[in-house]
Every structure is written in structure tokens, then in C-alpha cells.
C-alpha positions as CSV (number, residue, x, y, z in Angstrom):
1,M,-45.7,-3.7,11.9
2,S,-45.6,-0.8,9.5
3,G,-48.6,1.5,9.2
4,G,-50.7,1.8,6.0
5,I,-53.1,4.2,4.3
6,T,-56.7,3.2,4.3
7,M,-58.3,4.0,0.9
8,A,-62.0,4.5,0.3
9,I,-62.1,2.1,-2.6
10,T,-63.8,-1.3,-2.3
11,G,-64.5,-3.9,-5.0
12,A,-67.3,-6.4,-5.7
13,Y,-68.7,-8.6,-8.5
14,I,-72.0,-8.5,-10.3
15,T,-73.3,-10.5,-13.2
16,V,-74.1,-8.4,-16.3
17,D,-75.5,-10.1,-19.4
18,G,-74.2,-13.4,-18.1
19,I,-70.7,-12.0,-17.5
20,K,-69.1,-12.0,-14.1
21,T,-68.1,-8.3,-13.9
22,Y,-65.8,-6.7,-11.4
23,Y,-66.4,-3.1,-10.2
24,E,-65.1,-0.7,-7.6
25,T,-66.7,2.1,-5.7
26,N,-65.3,4.9,-3.6
27,N,-68.0,4.5,-1.1
28,G,-69.2,8.0,-1.8
29,P,-71.8,9.9,0.3
30,H,-75.4,8.5,0.6
31,N,-76.7,11.7,-0.9
32,P,-73.9,12.5,-3.4
33,A,-73.7,15.4,-5.8
34,G,-74.2,12.7,-8.4
35,T,-73.1,9.2,-9.4
36,I,-70.2,9.0,-11.8
37,I,-69.6,6.0,-14.0
38,A,-65.9,5.9,-14.9
39,L,-64.8,4.0,-18.0
40,H,-61.2,2.8,-18.6
41,T,-58.9,3.1,-21.6
42,A,-58.3,0.2,-24.1
43,G,-56.8,-2.8,-22.5
44,R,-56.7,-1.4,-19.0
45,D,-58.9,-1.5,-15.9
46,T,-60.6,0.4,-13.1
47,R,-57.3,1.2,-11.3
48,Q,-56.8,4.1,-13.7
49,Y,-59.5,6.0,-11.6
50,H,-58.2,5.3,-8.1
51,G,-56.7,8.8,-7.9
52,M,-60.0,10.5,-8.9
53,M,-62.0,8.1,-6.7
54,D,-60.0,9.1,-3.6
55,I,-60.3,12.8,-4.4
56,W,-64.1,12.5,-4.8
57,A,-64.7,10.2,-1.8
58,D,-66.7,12.9,0.1
59,K,-68.5,14.4,-3.0
60,Y,-69.5,11.9,-5.7
61,N,-70.4,8.3,-5.7
62,V,-67.9,7.0,-8.2
63,I,-68.3,3.5,-9.8
64,A,-65.6,2.1,-12.1
65,F,-65.7,-1.3,-13.6
66,D,-63.7,-3.7,-15.8
67,M,-65.2,-4.3,-19.2
68,P,-65.4,-8.0,-20.2
69,A,-62.0,-9.6,-20.7
70,H,-60.3,-6.7,-18.8
71,G,-58.8,-6.7,-15.3
72,K,-60.7,-8.9,-13.0
73,S,-63.8,-9.3,-15.2
74,W,-64.6,-12.6,-17.0
75,P,-64.4,-12.6,-20.8
76,L,-67.2,-13.4,-23.2
77,P,-67.8,-17.1,-24.1
78,G,-64.9,-18.3,-26.1
79,N,-62.4,-16.1,-24.1
80,V,-62.9,-13.0,-26.2
81,G,-63.8,-9.4,-25.7
82,I,-66.4,-7.1,-27.3
83,T,-65.5,-6.0,-30.8
84,D,-68.5,-3.9,-31.8
85,Y,-69.0,-0.4,-30.3
86,H,-72.8,-0.8,-30.2
87,E,-72.4,-3.9,-28.1
88,Y,-69.8,-2.2,-26.0
89,G,-72.1,0.7,-25.3
90,K,-75.0,-1.6,-24.5
91,F,-72.9,-3.6,-22.0
92,I,-72.0,-0.4,-20.2
93,W,-75.7,0.7,-20.0
94,D,-76.7,-2.8,-18.8
95,F,-74.1,-2.5,-16.1
96,I,-75.4,0.9,-15.0
97,Q,-78.9,-0.6,-14.8
98,A,-77.6,-3.6,-12.9
99,V,-76.1,-1.4,-10.2
100,H,-79.3,0.6,-10.0
101,V,-77.9,4.0,-11.0
102,D,-80.3,6.6,-12.4
103,D,-79.2,9.8,-14.1
104,P,-75.5,8.8,-14.4
105,I,-72.7,11.1,-15.2
106,V,-70.5,9.1,-17.6
107,I,-66.8,9.8,-18.0
108,G,-64.3,8.0,-20.2
109,C,-60.8,8.2,-21.7
110,S,-59.4,7.1,-25.1
111,V,-61.8,4.4,-26.5
112,A,-64.1,5.1,-23.5
113,G,-63.7,8.8,-24.4
114,N,-65.3,7.8,-27.7
115,I,-68.0,5.6,-26.3
116,V,-69.4,8.3,-24.0
117,Y,-70.7,10.0,-27.1
118,Y,-72.6,6.8,-28.1
119,L,-74.0,6.5,-24.6
120,A,-75.2,10.1,-24.6
121,E,-76.8,9.6,-28.0
122,N,-78.7,6.5,-27.0
123,Y,-79.3,6.5,-23.3
124,P,-80.5,9.0,-20.6
125,V,-77.3,10.2,-19.0
126,R,-77.1,13.4,-16.9
127,A,-73.8,14.5,-18.4
128,M,-70.8,13.2,-20.3
129,V,-67.1,13.8,-20.1
130,S,-64.9,12.8,-22.9
131,M,-61.1,12.7,-22.3
132,Q,-58.9,12.0,-25.3
133,G,-61.9,10.9,-27.2
134,S,-63.5,11.4,-30.6
135,T,-66.7,10.9,-32.5
136,Y,-64.9,9.0,-35.2
137,I,-61.6,7.4,-35.9
138,K,-59.8,7.3,-39.3
139,A,-57.5,4.3,-39.4
140,M,-53.8,5.1,-39.8
141,G,-53.3,3.6,-43.2
142,S,-54.0,0.1,-44.7
143,S,-51.4,-1.6,-42.4
144,Y,-53.3,-0.6,-39.3
145,G,-55.7,-3.6,-39.5
146,T,-52.7,-6.0,-39.8
147,T,-51.0,-4.3,-36.8
148,V,-54.2,-4.9,-34.7
149,D,-54.4,-8.5,-35.8
150,L,-50.8,-9.1,-34.7
151,L,-51.6,-8.1,-31.2
152,D,-53.0,-11.6,-30.7
153,S,-50.3,-13.4,-32.6
154,P,-48.2,-16.1,-30.9
155,Y,-45.2,-14.5,-32.5
156,V,-45.7,-11.0,-31.2
157,S,-45.5,-9.7,-27.6
158,C,-48.4,-7.3,-27.2
159,Q,-46.7,-5.6,-24.3
160,H,-43.3,-5.1,-26.0
161,S,-44.7,-4.3,-29.4
162,H,-46.4,-1.1,-28.3
163,W,-44.3,-0.1,-25.3
164,D,-42.7,2.9,-27.0
165,F,-46.0,3.9,-28.6
166,S,-47.8,4.0,-25.2
167,E,-45.0,5.8,-23.6
168,S,-45.0,8.4,-26.3
169,L,-48.6,9.3,-25.4
170,I,-47.7,10.3,-21.8
171,G,-47.3,14.1,-21.1
172,S,-44.1,15.7,-20.0
173,K,-45.6,16.9,-16.7
174,C,-46.8,13.4,-15.7
175,P,-45.3,12.5,-12.2
176,K,-43.0,9.6,-12.2
177,E,-45.2,7.5,-10.0
178,A,-48.1,7.9,-12.4
179,H,-45.8,7.3,-15.4
180,D,-44.6,4.1,-13.9
181,F,-48.1,2.9,-13.2
182,I,-49.2,3.7,-16.8
183,M,-46.3,1.6,-18.1
184,W,-47.0,-1.2,-15.7
185,G,-50.5,-1.3,-17.3
186,V,-48.7,-1.9,-20.6
187,C,-46.9,-4.9,-19.1
188,Q,-50.2,-6.4,-18.0
189,E,-52.2,-6.0,-21.2
190,C,-53.6,-9.1,-22.9
191,G,-53.2,-9.2,-26.6
192,R,-56.6,-10.6,-27.3
193,T,-58.3,-7.9,-25.2
194,K,-56.2,-5.2,-26.8
195,K,-57.1,-6.4,-30.2
196,A,-60.8,-6.4,-29.4
197,D,-60.6,-2.8,-28.1
198,L,-58.6,-1.5,-31.0
199,S,-61.0,-3.2,-33.4
200,I,-63.7,-1.0,-31.8
201,Y,-61.5,2.0,-31.9
202,N,-60.7,1.5,-35.6
203,N,-64.3,1.2,-36.7
204,Y,-66.0,4.0,-34.7
205,D,-68.2,6.7,-36.2
206,V,-71.1,8.3,-34.3
207,R,-71.1,11.7,-36.0
208,G,-74.5,11.2,-37.7
209,D,-76.3,11.0,-34.3
210,L,-74.5,13.8,-32.5
211,P,-77.6,16.1,-32.7
212,K,-79.4,13.6,-30.5
213,I,-77.2,14.5,-27.6
214,T,-78.9,17.0,-25.2
215,C,-77.0,16.6,-22.0
216,P,-74.1,18.8,-20.9
217,C,-70.8,17.7,-22.6
218,L,-67.3,18.4,-21.3
219,L,-64.4,17.6,-23.6
220,I,-60.9,17.5,-22.1
221,R,-57.7,17.2,-24.1
222,G,-54.2,16.6,-22.8
223,E,-52.3,18.8,-25.3
224,E,-49.3,16.4,-25.6
225,D,-51.4,13.5,-26.9
226,W,-50.4,13.4,-30.5
227,N,-52.7,10.4,-31.2
228,V,-55.9,12.4,-30.7
229,P,-55.4,15.8,-32.5
230,E,-57.5,18.8,-31.8
231,H,-59.5,18.5,-35.0
232,Y,-61.3,15.5,-33.5
233,Y,-62.6,17.8,-30.8
234,K,-63.7,20.5,-33.2
235,T,-65.6,17.9,-35.2
236,A,-67.4,16.8,-32.1
237,M,-68.3,20.4,-31.0
238,A,-69.6,21.2,-34.4
239,G,-72.1,18.3,-34.2
240,L,-73.2,18.9,-30.6
241,V,-75.8,21.4,-31.7
242,N,-78.5,20.4,-29.2
243,A,-76.4,19.8,-26.1
244,K,-77.4,21.9,-23.1
245,K,-73.8,22.9,-22.6
246,V,-70.6,22.2,-24.4
247,K,-67.1,23.1,-23.0
248,F,-63.7,22.2,-24.4
249,V,-60.6,22.5,-22.1
250,K,-57.0,21.9,-23.1
251,V,-54.5,20.8,-20.4
252,P,-50.9,21.6,-21.2
253,G,-48.1,19.2,-20.3
254,H,-50.3,16.2,-20.1
255,G,-51.2,13.5,-22.6
256,H,-53.4,10.5,-23.5
257,F,-53.7,9.0,-20.0
258,I,-54.8,12.3,-18.4
259,A,-57.0,10.7,-15.7
260,V,-53.9,9.0,-14.3
261,E,-51.4,11.7,-15.1
262,A,-53.4,14.6,-13.5
263,P,-56.3,13.4,-11.4
264,E,-56.5,16.6,-9.4
265,I,-56.7,18.7,-12.5
266,V,-59.4,16.5,-14.1
267,C,-61.5,16.4,-10.9
268,S,-61.3,20.2,-10.6
269,L,-62.4,20.7,-14.2
270,I,-65.3,18.3,-13.8
271,D,-66.3,19.8,-10.5
272,E,-66.5,23.3,-12.1
273,F,-68.4,22.0,-15.1
274,L,-71.0,20.2,-13.1
275,K,-71.4,22.9,-10.5
276,D,-74.6,24.3,-11.9
277,Q,-75.9,21.2,-13.7
């Protein structure tokens, strides 16, 4: 019998707003430096944070969960996902309450890198970390809505239709193992779920409430992600006028899926940022 590596990660289910919701924890210390709620990208699941969860096993209590219709979580009634960012944010907060976490640190990437701003505007979070995120999204032309609709068409393969697009967002320094895992995630995406997520992504704007954010805010950008240009970060920083602390960090050689591409770098950046918070 061959040996194996024991990982710190375990999974469980909890019912949130009537939805059977899957979550994982790294079984962090009983008195951690803090509890981190890790939010996945559009169409994906908690596995994106396994690298970071292992790195932080002796420091932070990390909880990652699958949003409705993602991964191992059940969908909403009618076999659909959430399509409104207000509801998306409320579900996240209801999950946080359901697992009895106070003063959470919320981190997210892509659509979740967007939603952490909404959470910080409307709920009492200790700190927020936005990776490849924005406070608003301007749709890429009039055809974008049609492209999103086609993700759930019986005549279109969700996986194949955006294979090249997804791969183009990965940074040049991404290790092969991480690259392969990211692309395997593309293979497993559900068209209906992806359509719901991109409907949120395409109709997102929380710029007006940015002055409500008072918690520390860390903004991380993989520089090779062409889909989230630097001006989105500048817009966010200009609006975070009441945040206790704002820091923007660029990571060369990495892209849109930075939490998977470079978990050691991301963990180090977050550790440094939270050190005195």
C-alpha cells in the first residue's frame, strides 16, 4: 500500500436559507489569529483555496464554502443559482452567521473579489481582501448579454466555449500543476451556474457606498490578468476614503486565478497586511 499525505482540510454540510450548503475548514487553531472566510471565483468551488488553507493550518481558521449551485452545494429551488449581487452578499453573510463566526476576515477572487466590497459596505467585517476584483463592471459591448445567455444553451458547450478565454487569464509564472487544476475547473463548470455568476458580474456597481467601508482593505492584482485592468483598482481606492487602511499590491507573472496560481505569495501578503490589525 502506497503512503499518502494527510491534509488538514475537512468538509461538512450546513443548511443556510433552506439550501444544503457544503463548506470546508482547515481545522485551524482554537484561538486563531482570526477566522478567514474564503470566497471562490465564478463557476468554481472551495478547492481553489486548498493551497492557502494548508499554508494557514497553524495560523488562521479558514472556512471556504460552495455558493448555491456550485461544487457540492445544492441549487436554489428550480435548479438555479443566485443572479442578484445583493442576494449573493446576503447569502454569504447568512452562511457566516450560521457557522457562528464573529468579526470575519473576508477574502475573494474575481466575482468574489467584487462581492467583498459589498460585504464590507453592509456588514461588520474585520477586514477585506479583494483579488482581481472591482467595485463596478462595465459590460464588454452589447453582445456580452447574449454571450452570457448562450452559456446555458443546449447548443453551446459552456466548457469549450470559454476554454481559451479562461486559459488566457492565467499568469506566465503559474506552475503547471496549478495551471492544470484551473483548467480542470473549466471542464467541470455548469452552464447554468456560470450564467448566474456572470449575470451578477455584468450588473455590479457598489461605488456609491464605498465611503461606508471603514475596515482595512487589501487589494491584490495579478498583473497579467487583462480582464481586470488596473483602473478598476484605482477607482476602488479613490472611493475608500473612510477605510482604516488601504493597500494595493501588484504581483508580476500571475493572473486572474492568483489564489490558485500563487498561494504562498497571497498568504504572505495577507499575513503582512493583517499583522497589526
